C-alpha positions in Angstrom: -67.6 -17.6 -72.4 -66.7 -21.0 -71.4 -68.6 -21.2 -68.2 -71.3 -19.6 -69.9 -71.2 -22.4 -72.5 -70.7 -25.4 -69.8 -73.7 -23.7 -68.1 -76.3 -23.9 -71.3 -74.4 -27.6 -71.9 -75.5 -28.7 -68.0 -78.7 -26.9 -68.5 -79.6 -28.5 -71.3 -80.3 -25.3 -73.8 -77.1 -26.1 -75.9 -78.6 -29.1 -77.7 -80.2 -28.3 -80.7 -81.4 -29.7 -84.1 -80.9 -27.9 -87.4 -81.6 -29.1 -91.2 -78.3 -28.2 -92.5 -77.0 -31.7 -92.8 -79.8 -33.3 -94.6 -79.8 -29.9 -97.0 -76.3 -30.6 -98.4 -77.1 -33.9 -100.0 -80.1 -33.5 -100.1 -81.1 -36.4 -98.4 -82.0 -37.7 -94.9 -78.9 -38.5 -92.7 -77.9 -42.1 -92.1 -78.4 -43.3 -88.3 -74.9 -44.6 -86.5 -76.4 -47.9 -86.8 -76.9 -47.5 -90.6 -73.6 -46.0 -91.1 -71.9 -48.9 -89.2 -73.5 -51.4 -91.6 -71.7 -49.7 -94.8 -68.3 -50.0 -92.9 -65.9 -52.4 -94.6 -63.1 -54.5 -92.3 -60.0 -54.8 -93.7 -58.6 -58.6 -93.6 -55.7 -57.8 -92.9 -56.4 -56.5 -89.4 
């Protein structure tokens, strides 16, 4: 099974999109850049 999974990944057949995440909060998901913009850095770091 692991070999089959890696074969699918290598062939590009394991990349799929679903609408599961947007359906949970009921809004579009944020991009990584948008998410990083909301990050708060502690002044103690």
